[in-house]
Structures are given as C-alpha cells and as structure tokens.
C-alpha positions as CSV (number, residue, x, y, z in Angstrom):
1,M,0.3,0.2,0.2
2,A,1.9,3.3,-1.3
3,A,2.2,6.1,1.4
4,P,-0.6,9.0,1.7
5,T,0.9,12.4,0.3
6,P,1.0,14.5,2.2
7,P,-1.1,17.8,2.4
8,E,-0.6,21.1,0.9
9,F,0.2,23.9,3.8
10,R,-1.3,27.3,3.7
11,I,-0.6,29.7,5.8
12,R,-1.9,33.2,6.3
13,H,-1.9,35.9,8.2
14,S,-5.9,37.0,10.4
15,D,-6.2,40.5,9.8
16,D,-5.6,41.5,13.6
17,Y,-2.2,39.4,13.2
18,R,0.9,41.0,14.9
19,E,4.2,39.8,16.3
20,N,5.7,40.8,19.6
21,Y,8.5,40.4,21.4
22,A,8.1,39.3,25.1
23,N,11.0,38.6,27.4
24,S,8.3,36.3,30.2
25,I,6.2,34.0,29.4
26,Q,4.1,32.2,32.7
27,V,2.5,29.2,32.3
28,R,-0.9,28.0,33.9
29,A,-2.2,24.4,33.3
30,S,-5.3,23.0,33.9
31,V,-6.4,19.4,33.4
32,W,-8.0,20.7,29.3
33,D,-5.3,23.2,28.7
34,F,-2.4,25.0,28.8
35,C,-2.3,28.8,29.0
36,L,0.6,30.6,28.2
37,L,0.8,34.5,29.5
38,F,3.4,36.5,27.0
39,G,4.6,39.3,28.4
40,M,7.6,41.9,29.0
41,L,9.7,42.6,31.3
42,K,9.5,46.6,32.7
43,G,10.9,46.7,35.9
44,Q,12.8,45.0,38.1
45,T,14.1,45.2,41.9
46,E,15.2,44.2,44.9
47,N,11.3,43.2,46.1
48,L,9.5,44.0,43.3
49,V,9.3,42.3,39.4
50,D,7.0,43.9,37.0
51,V,5.3,42.0,34.3
52,E,3.1,43.9,31.7
53,N,1.2,40.4,29.6
54,F,-0.2,41.6,26.6
55,Q,-0.9,38.0,25.5
56,G,-2.8,34.7,26.5
57,V,-3.0,31.5,24.3
58,Y,-4.5,28.3,25.1
59,L,-3.2,25.5,23.6
60,S,-4.8,21.7,24.1
61,P,-2.2,19.2,26.0
62,Q,-1.6,17.6,23.0
63,Q,-1.1,21.0,21.1
64,A,1.4,22.1,24.4
65,K,3.1,18.5,23.7
66,A,4.1,19.2,20.3
67,L,5.3,23.1,21.0
68,F,7.7,21.1,23.6
69,K,9.5,18.9,21.0
70,I,9.6,21.7,18.5
71,L,11.0,23.8,21.0
72,E,13.5,21.1,22.3
73,Q,15.1,20.6,18.8
74,N,14.8,23.9,18.2
75,V,17.4,25.2,21.1
76,V,19.2,21.7,20.5
77,N,19.9,22.7,16.9
78,Y,20.4,26.3,18.1
79,E,23.2,25.2,20.5
80,Q,24.5,22.9,18.1
81,A,25.1,26.5,15.3
82,F,25.9,28.7,17.9
83,G,27.1,27.2,21.5
84,E,25.0,26.6,24.5
85,I,22.6,28.7,25.8
86,K,23.2,30.3,29.6
87,L,20.5,30.4,32.2
88,D,20.6,32.8,35.3
89,P,22.4,30.4,37.7
90,R,20.5,31.6,40.6
91,M,17.3,30.5,39.3
92,T,16.5,27.3,41.5
93,P,13.8,24.2,40.3
94,G,10.2,25.8,40.5
95,A,10.9,29.0,41.0
96,P,8.9,32.2,38.0
97,I,11.7,32.2,35.6
98,N,10.9,36.0,34.1
C-alpha cells in the first residue's frame, strides 16, 4: 500500500495578526488545557518584578506537547550552531522564570 500524499499547507495571517517580543512567559495548566501568558518585563528591583502581560494563548495538552518537542529540537539545533544557551545560575527549580 502506497504512503498517502501529505497535504499542501497554506499558512496565512489573520487581519488582526501581530508580532511582539516577549521576555516573560508564564504557564498555567489545567486538566483541559495550558495557557501561555506572554509579557514584557517592565522593571525589576530586589523586592518587585513588574511584568505587563499582552497576550494569552490557550493550547490543548496535545498541542502543548507538540510545541515542547518543536522548541526542544530548535534549542538543540541553535546550541549546535551557536553554543550553549546559559541560564541565570540563581534560578532554582520551581521558581518563576521571567
């Protein structure tokens, strides 16, 4: 039996499409979905981290896992091309990442 022909992809931008830079992403999870909250770090002091969220995106658990796999592979490819991505050594497991 021959393998099915893959479908043609057509990707378009909606009328309200926009691109933004985010240096803060928070993740909320429930039984039904994941919510990614994208924001900008507006200021930081010893006692306050000020983040302004501008977009929330909900994903099914399946799409969240697919996104994880895609990001993981892209990070591996990036590090192979440009070297290891260093994270702040003060980060502790379970602490918010801004």
